[in-house]
N, C-alpha and C positions, 0 to 999 in steps of 0.2 A: 757863436754866435750863427743864427740865421740870416742867409743873404737877402739885405734889403727887398731887391730887383726882384724873385721871387715872388707870385702873387698867389692866396690858394682857388680854388677852383672854382667855376662861376658855376657849373650846373652839374650835377650830380646823377647819376645814369644807374638805376637799381637798375640790378643783378639777379639772374636765372638763379635759383641757388639746386634746384637738382645735379646732380653730378651725374645721375644714368640716366639714359636714354629712354623712354621703354620701347623696345621691339614686340612686333606681331609675327606669329609664323606659318606659314602657310597648313590655309584652314582647310584647302582641299585640293584632289590630282585626278588627276586619270591615267588608267592602265588599258592595256588593248586588251582587255576582257569590259570595261565599262564600255571602249567603243564598237565593241560586238554588239552589245546589250543595246544600244544607242543605233545601231544598222538595222537589227532586226525588230526594235519599238517600230523603226522607221518605214520598213516596209511590212510589219504586219496594220498599221494604220494605212499604207496604200491597198492594201489587200480588205480592206473594210472599209476605207470609201469606195472602191471598184465592188464591192460588194452591197452596200449601200444603195449605188444606182440598179444594180441589176434586180434588187428589191423591190423596186420599185413599181407602180401599175404605168401604163402604155399612155397613160395621159401624165401622171408626175415626171416620164422621162419626158415627153414632150417638153413641159413647163420646164426642165432643169435645162433641157437647152435650150431654148429660150430665151429663159433668163438670165443666161450667162452674164460675162461682158464684152460688153461693146467691140472693147479696145483686142479680145482673142477673135481669131479665126473662126469661121465656121466648123463646127465638128464635122467630119466625114461619119455618114455612119451605114449601120444594115438597117435595110427596113426590112421585118421577114412579115411578107404577108399569104393571104390562102393562094395566091395568084403565081407565087416562089418567092425570090431575097430580091431584092436591088440594092446598087452600092452608091450614096448620094448626100446631100444634106439639105435639113429644112432652112426653108427658106419664110415660112411661115407658117403660123399656129389657126383655124379658125376652128367656128364651131360645129362642123360634121368630121375634121380632121385635121390634115396637115397639106400642103402648097411645099412639096418639093421640090429638087432640082435632081437624075440622077443620071448621076456620072457615064450610067453603065452603054443608059439611050439615048446620055443626051439631050434632054427635056423636061420639060415640066408635066407635075402631073399631083392630083391631088387624093392622098391615102383619105381613105374615110378611118371613121374609126371601127367601121364594124368589120374590113376587109382587115385593118393592121393588127399584125398577130404577137409583136416585138422589135424591138431596138435596139440595136447594138452599136457602142461608139465604137469604131475604129482607128480614131486620132485627127489630125487637126492638115 
């Protein structure tokens, strides 16, 4: 005889029938060789970016330097001219050349396109 005080459950909850969970394995891993490969790829990319700048014309180099982000400091450059080499940074590009501040002489000067032979980036 059943106990008259017990009642059947009011709500039945559906249970998941899966007995074994699905587990995924590791899909990739890194070794020392792949890290060395990544380092060499980064070095090659840096060398390629340097060579891309060196392959630009003087006008292209002027445009590259002046169109950089304003949040970055001005790049120190070495200006190779017919008169010699000067260190400084570019302040403005005008039609006839570039207005630069020469740190060696501590003065501003306009270098025309016919005098300016090459520009090399020294750093920030």
